[in-house]
N, C-alpha and C positions, 0 to 999 in steps of 0.2 A: 312621420311627423312627430314632433315633440308632443307629449301630453303633460298637462299641468292642471292644478286645481286653482281656480280663481279665488282670490281673497280680497278683502278690502280692509283698510285701516279702521274704518268706522264701524263696520258691521260684522266683523269676524268674532265669533264667540270663543274661538280657541286660538286667538292670536299668539298667546304665550307658548303654545306648543311648538316644538321643533318640527322640522320638515318630516312629513309622513309619506305614505304611499300616494302617488299622484294618480288621480282619475280625471277623465274629461268630464267637465260639467258644462251644460249649455250656458252660453253667455247671459249674464244678467247686467243690464245697463242701458246705454243710449247709443247702441250701434257698435261697430267694430272698425278700428283703424286698420288700414293696410299701408304699411311702410315699404317702399322699394328704394334701396340705397345702391349707388353705383359710382364708379370713378367720375370725377368732375369733368374730364375731357369729353364725356359722352352726354352731357346735359342737353345739347340741342337735339340729338337723336332721340333721347327720352321724351323731350317736349313734343316732338313730332309724333311719337308713339301715343302720347296722351291725347292729342288732337284726333288721330286716326281711330282711337278706341272709344271715342265719346259715346257712340251709339251703344256699344257693348256695355259700358258702365251703366247707362240708363236702363238697359234691358235687365241687368243684374240688380236693379234697384239700389244703385250706388251713387256716389257723388265724388267728383274730383275736388279735393280741398285746395291743393296748391303744389307748387314745385319750389324746392329750395335749391338755388343754384350754387350755394356755398354752405357747407356744414362746418361749424367751428367745434373742433374736438378739444374739450377742456382737460382731458386726461394727460398724464405725462407720457413721454416716449415719442417715437417718430410718428408723423402724421402724413397722410396723403390727401390730396384734394378730392373731396367727395361731394356728391349732390344727392338729392332725395325727392321722391314723389310721395304725396299723401292722398289716400282715398278714405272715404267713410262708407261702410255698407251696413245693411240691416243685421247681418249675421256673419259668423265665421264661414259658414258654408257658402254664402253668396260671394264673399271676398275671395275665397279659394277658387270657386267656380270661374270667376272673372279672370283671375291671374293665370290659371292653367289653360284657359281657352282663348285668351287674347292672342292675336296672330303674331305679335312681336314679343310680349312679355314671356310667353310660354317657351320661346326658343332657348335652348340651353346656352347659347352663345350671346344672349342679351346682356349688356349691349355689346355689339360686335366691335373688335374681334375677340376681346378677352373673355366675355361672359362672366365678369366679376361682380354680378349683382347679388345683393342679399334681399330677401323679402320675408316679411313676417306680419302676423296680425295680433292685435291685442284689444281687449274690450275697452270701450270708452265708458268709464264707470260713472262719471258725473255729467249731468247736463250742463252745457256751456251757454253763455250769453254774449250777444254782440260779437259773433264770430268774425265778422268783417273787420273788427277793430283789434282783435287778438291774433296777430299773424306771426308772432315770435314764439317758438316752442323751446322748452328746455326738457330734453329727453334723458332720463337717467336709468342706468343699470347698476344696481348695488348688490353685490354678492356678500352675504353675511359670513363673518369669520368668527365663530364661537359665541356670538350673541343670539339671544332669542328674539323673536319678532316683537314680543311685548317690550323688551328693552329698547329695541330700535325705534319703536313707535314713541315710547315715552321720552327717550333721550334726544331723538332727532326729528322724527316725522311731525309730531305735534307742534314743536316750536318753529320748525321750518315752514309749516303751513301758514302760521301767523306772519312770518317774515315775508313770504310771497304776497300775502294779502296787503301788507303794509306798503308794498311797491306796486299796487294796482294789478296784481296778477290773479290768476285763477289756479289754485294749487290742486294737485292730485286729481286732475281730470282722468288720468289713467293711474290705477294703483292695483298692480297684479303681481302674482308670483309666476314667473315664467312667461313665455310667449308661445304662439303657434308658428313654428318655422315652416315657411313655404319653400325657401331656397337658401341654404348656406348660412342661416342665422341661428346660431345655437348659443344658449346661455347656460350657466351652471344651474343645477337644480334648485338651489336656495337663493336665487336672484330675484330681487324686488325691482320691478319695472314701473317707473312713474313718469308722468308727463305733466308739466306745468305750463300754462299759457300766459303770455305777457303782451302788452301793446306794442313794444318795440325793444330793440336790443339795448337802448339806453337805460331803460328801467332795470334790466338785468345787471348792467354795469354798476348802476347806483346801488342796487341790492348787494352786489359782491363787494362794494366798498364799505358797507355797513359792518362795524365790528362784530355784530351778532352773527353775521355770515361766516366770518373766519372762525369764530368759536364753535359754531355748529358743524362746520366742515371738519374741524379737529375731532369732534365727537364722532362724526360719521366715519372718518377714516380709521378710528380706533375699533370700530365695529364691523366695517364692511369695505370691500374693494369698490371704488367708485369709477364709473365710466359715464361721463356727462357730455352731451353735445347740445349746442345751441344753433338754431337756424331760423331764418325768417322765410315764410313761404309767399310765393306770388300766385294769386288765384288764377292768373292767366298763364297758360303754358307757353303760348307764343304771342306775346303782346304786340 
C-alpha cells in the first residue's frame, strides 16, 4: 500500500517545506472516506453489492454515504463513463478490513468481467454539517510542479476556500497529501488531495462562471497538474 504523511492547510507547521520522507501517521480527523470507482456500465452490479454488504458495513462500524451513477471528469483528454461508491469509516484499518473481506469487493475481477475498479481511503479532515443537503462532491488531485506547499496555500487554497463558501459550499473537507491505495489508485508523491461539498451541481456551475474561479484556476495550473471530478451521490443504492 502507499504510505503518506497526512497534512492540513490549516494546522501544518511546516507547510512551506517541500516533500520529505513519508511515514504513516494515524488518521486525525472525523473518519475515513472509502472511495470505490469503476466503469459506469457496472453501476447496477455495484449497487447490488452495496445492498448485499450492508451488514458487513455495520459490523465494521462504517456507513454507506452514497453512490454516484455518473462522474464528471473536468480534466482535459479522453474520458470514459465512470461511477463511484462512497463509504465513511471510523479508521483506515476499518475501511481496509471491510474492503478486503466483502464477498464482492474483494474479488480481483470486481466488477466483472473487467475488474477495472480503483479503491482508496483518505481522512475526512473537517466535520461537516447537514450532510443530507450536501450531496454534490468536488474531488481534486493536484500534483505540485516546482511550487512549495506554502505558495500553493497562499496563491490558491486560501482564496479558493472563500470562493467555495461564497457559493454555499463546504471547502476542504478533505485536505491530504496522498491517499491510501487499496486497489489500483496511485497518485504522485507530491499530490494534494482535496474534497469540497456542495448542495447541488448548479452551485458548482455558478461558481465556475465567476471570474474569480477562472483567475484562480490559472494560478493553480501554473503551480500544479489538476485532476478534478464532480459527482452527486444518491444515498439509496437501489431506490
